[in-house]
N, C-alpha and C positions, 0 to 999 in steps of 0.2 A: 335854165333856171339858176339863179344865184345860189351857191351852196358853200357851206363852211364845214370844216372839221370841228365838231363840237366837243369842247372840254368842260364838262360840268364841274369838276373838282369835288373835293370831299364834302364841303358844306352843302352843296346843292343836292347831293345824294341822300343827305340825312336831315340835319336840323333846318336847312333852308330849302326843303323840297318844293314849297310853294313858288319860289323864285324859278326853279327848274321847270316846273309845270307851266308857269306863265310865259317864260321865254319860248318854250317849245310851241305852246298854243298860239302865241302872237306871231312867231315866225312862220308857222304853218298857214295862218290866216293871211299873211302878207306875201306868201309864195316864196319864202326863203328856205332853202334846204339845209337841214342840220344832220350831219352824219357823225354820230358819236365815235370818238377815237376808240378803237378796240383795244382793250387791256391798258387803258391809260392809268397812270399812277399819280400819287400826290405830287403837287408842284414843289413841295419842300417848304413852302411858306417861309417863315423866318428861322425856324428851328434848325434845319440842316445847315443853313448858312452860318449860324452862330457856332456850330461845332467844327465844321471843315468846309470851306467854300467850294473846293473842287468837287467834293461829294455832292453838295447841294446843287451845283450847276449841272453835274452829270445826271442826277435824278430828274431835274427839270428838263434837261435837253432830250431825255428819252421821249418825252411827249412831242417835242418839236420834230424829232426824227420820225416818229410814227405818223405825224401829220404830213411830213414831207413825202413819205411813201404813198400817202393818199392823194397827193398832188393838190392839197387844199390849204388855204389860210385857216387860222384858228379863230373861233368865236369863244371867248372866255368871259362868262358873266361875273364871276367872283372878282372883286376888286384886287384881292391879294394874289389870286392866281394870275390875273391879267398883268399885274405889276411884275411878279416873279418871272413869268414866261418872257416878258419883254426885256427884263434885266438880263436874263440868260442869253437871249438873242444878241443883245448889244455886247455882252462880254465875249461871246464866241467870235463876233466880228472884230472886236478891238484887240483881243489878246491871242495872237497866233499860237504861242506856246501852250496856253491853256486850252485852246481849241484842239490841239493835238492830244492832250491828255484826256479831254472829254471824249473825243472820238475813240481813243484807246479803250475807255470804259464802255462806250456804246458797242464797240466791236464784240465784246463778250456776249452781247445779246443779238449779234448779227445785224447791228444797226450802224448807221453813220449819219452825220448831219453836216451838209456842206453848202446849202443855199439858205437864203433868208425866207422863212415862213412868217408872214405878217400875223401879228396878234391883234385881234379886233375886239372891241367891247360892243355888246348889243346896242347900247345907246348910240354909239358912233355909226353902226350899220343902219339902224332905223332912221336916224336923222339925215345922214350924209349919203347913203347908198339908195335906200328906198325913197327918202325925201318927204318933206312935209306935205307937198301937194297930193301925192299918192295916198298918204295917210288920211288927209281930209276927205278924199274921194271914197275911202273905204269905211268911214265912220257910220255907224248905225244909231248911236246914241251920243249926243254931245254932253259933256260934263258941265253944263251951265250951272253957275252958282257955287261950284266946288272950289274952295280956296286951299291951295296946296303949298307947303313949304318944300322946295326942291333941294334935297340934301345929297350932294355929290360925294361927300366924304373926302378924305385927304389923299387918295391914291390915284384915281383914274385919269386925272389931268396933270399929274405931277410925276417927275420933275419937268417934263418937256412940253406938256400940253399939246400932244400930237393931233388930237381931233377937236380940241376946244381951248379956250383961253385959260392959262395957268392960274390967273388971279381972279378972273370974273367969268367963269363958264356960263354959257347960256343954252346949251343944247337941250337939256331937260326942260328948261323954261319954255323953249320954242315948241317942244313936243307937247307939253301940257297945254299951251295956248292953242295949238293946232286941234286938239281934241275938245276944246271948249272950256277947259278949266282955267282958273286964275292963279298964276304963281304969285305968292305974296313976297314982299321984300324979306329976304332971309340972309342977313349978314353973316350967319354962321355956316353957310352952305359948304365951306371947305374945311371947317374945324374938325379935328380928330375926335372920335368917340372914345378913344383910349384902347380900342381893340382888346387884346387879351389881358390888359391891365385889370379887367373886371375879375380875373381869377387870381391876380397876384397883388394888386393894389386897389382893392375894391373902393375904398373911400375916395381916392383920387378919380377913379373911373366914374363913380356916381356923380361927382362934382362936374366932370366934363359933360356927361349926358344930361344932367339937370340944366346946364347952360344951353344945350342944343334944343331941348324941349321948351324951355322958357322962351327962347327967341322965337320959336314957331308959334307958341300960344300968344305971346305979346303982340305978334303981327297978325293975329286973328286967323291963323291957319286952321282948317277943319281936319287936316290930315297931313302927315309927313310922307313924302315919297323918297325912297333911297335906291341906290344902285349897288349896295354892298350887303352881303349876308350878315357879316359881323356887326355892322352898323345897325342893321334892322333888329338883330337880336338884342343888342345892348339898349337901344332906345325903347323897344317894346317890352321885353321880358323883365326889365328891372324897374318899371315905373312904380310898382308898389314900394320897393326899397327907396327909390328917389323920393316918393311922397313922405315916407316915414322919416327919412334923413333930413328933408328940408321943409317939412310941414306943409306939403302941397296936396292937391287933389287931382293930379293929372290923369287923364284917361284919353289920350289922343292916339288914334290908329296910326300905325307905321306900316306902310305897304311898299311893295316894289313898284318902280315906275312902269314895268311891264304889265303889272296887274291893272293899273289905271288905263293904260292903252288898251288892254284886253276888254275892259268894261265898255269902252267907247266902240270897240270893234264887235261887240255883241257876244263875246265868249262867255259861256256859263260860269258862274262864280266857282263852282267846285272843280271845274277844269283848270282853274288857276290857283287853287288852294286858298281862296279867300276865306273859306269856312274853317281853315286851320290856324288862323292868326289868333294870338292871345287876346289882344284888344280888338273886339269885334268892330269891323269897319261898317257899322250899321248905316252910316251916312250914305254909303253907296247903294243901299237898298232902293233908294228913290230912282235909281237908274236901271233897276231890274223889276220884273213882275213878281219876283220871289224874294223872300227874306234871306239874309245872309246868316245862316246858322251852321 
């Protein structure tokens, strides 16, 4: 059985637990093993790097070293975690002197890191390892009639586009099509949501997210699908503020791509946290025998 060292990261343990639940449920349904990294720590995000890079890299590398001991590649659903872990991997490979310093820090915890552990995103694994044909064969409910804006965010295919095109990614579009949904034209699919600017420069962040929602609504999307916990929060939790700021009446559900795949695979809504979203994705009720509450 295909198996990965699972790195949920801080967001998926708390504010974005529906993403965690849906990733685990979908992978289980598709026969992919996820073995959570024991005693994993925060990836460091951008904060540690802004204080002292070697500390940030060392903190992030601890997770790589733990996965190496497991003998498994990492599955990291959070876009920020995915990016930071990959960045750390590259830095260790490219900077021998820094690698020695990082391993010196890891040695204090009886760890070392000397081989490349691959960092994989669930979207990459689902589309490229499992494959669209197998997904089609496992579908119990096709999402016919559902129009989806596929929002990749600014991180998972940049800067190198390892598993998808850096300028025009299509992997989520392909997955949505495979489960019967219709990806709408979404020219903002790679635009930044502002990330943590919502806590420091709220007016700017509201403007960025207004543009993302407006593009989805203007292209007749019923729902926005994302692959990033921070993007999901910004787009969903701040719709009331966006409406007040720009005089709109938006109420569009923002779900994780894994939740839509889970609907097609027949996974119960509560098992994927669909009942915990702020904007009720009631449009998905038509694909279940039960209401989404």
